[in-house]
N, C-alpha and C positions, 0 to 999 in steps of 0.2 A: 546398574545403570539403565538409567532410564533415554530411551527414544521416543520425542515427539515427532509427529509429521502431519504434513497437510497435502492434503491429498485434493486438486484442484481440478478443471476442467482438463489440462495440456500440462498445466507443468503440477510435482510433485513435490513440495520440501522436510529433510529432512536434518532431525538435530539429535548429538549423542548429546549427555548431560550426567555427571556420575560430580556427584557431592556437591550440586549447585553451579557446577563450572562447566560453559559450555567447550565439550571435548572437538567437536566436528562437524561444519554444518552439509550437507548435501545436497543439489538439484537435479529432479532427471525429468526425463520430459518421454511421454505415454501418454496415447489413450484411454488405456484400459486402464482403471483404480487396481485391480489387484496386481497388475504387472508393473504398477507407477509404486506400489509399495515395498511387491518384495524387490525389487531391480535398487529402490532407496535404501532398503535394511542389507542388502548384496552390498554395494556400492560404501557405506557404513560399516560392514566390519571388518573388509579388505582395505579402506584406509588405514581402518586405527589396528588391522591383526588383532582382530578379536575375533572368537564365537559367538551363534547366535544363543549358546546358553550364557553368554553375561550381559544378556539383554535382560533386565527381571520385567520390563509392562513396555507395552506400547501405548503411547499416547496420540491415540489415531482421532483427526477432527478437520475438515473444511468438506464438500459436498461429495468425495468419494468417497469418506470415509462410510456411509450407509451398508457397503458394497462387503465389506471386509464381516471378517465372521468374529469370535469370541478368538478365534487365536493364525495367526499367520509365520509359517514356519518352525511351527514350534513354539513362537511367542506367545505371552498374555496379550491380549489387545481389548484395551477401556476405551471406548471413543467419550471426547470432551466434547462439549457443548460449544461448536463454531466463534457464539458469542463469546462465553468464558475464557474460550482461548486468547480469541482478540484482547480483550480488556486487560487480561492475566498478560499475556506475554506485552503490552505498550505500554503499562505501568511498572511493568518490571524493569525492562532495556531504559525507561526514562528513570528508574529508580526513585515515583511517585506513589502515593498513595491512591492518591482522586487523580482526574486527570480525562477530559476526553480524546478516547484514540479512535481515530478514524483511519480506516483498512483500507484502504488507497491500491484492489485488486483491478479482474474489468471491469465491476463498476465498485462502487463504494458504502464502503458501510460505518457508519458510527455509534459507536458503545459510549455510556456515561457507567466511569467508574468511580463511586462512593463506597459508601457501604455496601452495596449489591452492585453488581456487573449489569449495565440494563442495556438494551435495543433500543436507541432512542430512533433510528429513521438512517437514512441512505439517499443515496442517488445511481443511477443506471448510467451516471455521467462516470468513461472512467478508462483504466489502459484500453476495455474493449472500443470505447469510443475513438480514441487515441488511433488505435489499428484498423478500424475500421474506414473512418474517415481519410487516412495516410494512404492504403490500399486504395482510395474511390479517386482519392485526389491528385495524389504522385504515384500513385502504384511502387508504395513502398509498404511494404508488408513486417518487416520488423521495426521498431518503433527506437530503437536503438538506432540504428538507423536513419530514424525520423530523428531524434537529437543531436545527433553531429550535424544533421542537413541544417536544423533550426538555429545552430551557434552562428552562423554567416546569415542570420535572418533580420530582417527591419519590420519591428512592430507600428513606425510610425505609417509603413507604407497597407499596412494591416486595419487596423482600430479606430476609430473615432474614439480621439479622447474628449475629455470635459472643457479643455482650452479649445479643439479645434471649434467647440458650439458657441460655450459661452464668451470667449477668448480670454479666460479668465479660469482662477477657484471661483466656487461656487459656497460658500461658506468656510466650511471646514473642509472642504473635497477638492484638494489639491487640480492644479491645471490640466496634471498628466496621468491623469486618473479614466481609465476607462467610461468612455460613455458605451460604445457597441462594439461589440467584436467583429470584426469582418466588415466594421460598418464604413468602413474608406479605401475600399478598393478598387484600383483601377487598371485602365490595361499595362501599366509597367512592373506591378508582379512580378515576382520570381518564385518561385519555389520552395526559395530556402525561406520566403518571407510568410509564403501560406505555410511551412510545417514548424514557425516561429507561431504563429499565431494559434494552430491550432492547437500547439502545448500552453500558450498563454491564455487561451479560453477556458479547457479543462479545469487547469490549476485553478485557474483566478476564483472557476464557480466549487469545486467542491472549498476551497479558502474560504471561501463566504461561505457556503453552506453551514461546514465546519466550528466556524466564528460565532452565527447564529445558534448550533446549535448548544455551544458551550456559557451562551449567553443564558438559553434555555433552564439549561442545568445546574445553573448557576457554578459552573464551574472554570477553573482561570486557565491549567495546563492543556493543551493544547497538542497531543503529541500525532504525529505521522507517522505512518505505517503502512508496511504492502512494495508494492517489486517497482511500483508506476514511480517510488520517491529516490528511486537509485536515481533517476535520470536528471543530470545535471540543469535543462533547461528547467522541466517540472520546478527545481526546487530554487533556482532565480526566481518567476513566478510566483512561489508564495512568497517567497522572500519580499515581491515588493509589495504583496495587498498587506505585510507587517506596519511598517507606516500609520497607515490609514484606519486600521482598526485600535491602535495602540496594542497590537500584540505582537507577539514573539512565537512561533513553533515550535517544538521538538521535536527533531529529526534525530532518534537513538540511532548508536553502530548495531548492522547486523538489525536493524528495522527491516527489511524489506523481507525478515522468516518470522517477523513478532509471533505468528500465531502458530506456526508449528513449536518454536521456545515456549506461548503460554501455556499449549496441550503439554508439555511435558514438566511445567511447571504446577499446574494446576495435581497431579501427579504428585508432583515431591511435596505439595502442602499437604497432600491425605487427601482429597474433593475428587 
């Protein structure tokens, strides 16, 4: 059995894989990387009713992986480059051999997967942006609560569209395309509208950057992964961009755990 673990700043994901099948995924929250990794391992072995000896290797990635030694609780540790883990996880879950993998976490990382896995770039816009702005503007700390609030919001009261400016479409750009995020705010807006505007601004920015990356990498498939992709309103905003660019985003099942899965897959592939 291989365990892939993605140690983030506050959240750590761990996945147990045996014979290329995912047996269990767990998430723990801890500020200390060692405590997070140990807690995730403990949670896995308890839920699967196994022992530490059943785990062949721990494939560790993410920012906190650097704090681990050569073993953890007696389990050998193999550190996997995070870019490789993002790329491997994305294409594996999407059942593709090539593609642009976009990891939507605290920030956003963009990885091009062809014959090689290369870091294309990224953006500081991501889940951290949503959390920070929602805390400042709405006193909401959990972006899942922001997502629920946004379901009742109205973008027409927040964003300025092409139609608002031009009176209709401009060339191939439809009249309902966003011309300016938050460019239409007045005194009648509600907190639900602000929530929807925040999610739309972050989601559409990531979507457009990802599409430009796919063009630059000469790749067709855009695979979206990371914790942020699990939010319903994020998915709605992303889908709204698709017709404008004639693109279809791939949002794979278990995509929020793609980096941990990618670390384990790298070990399974002998890398």
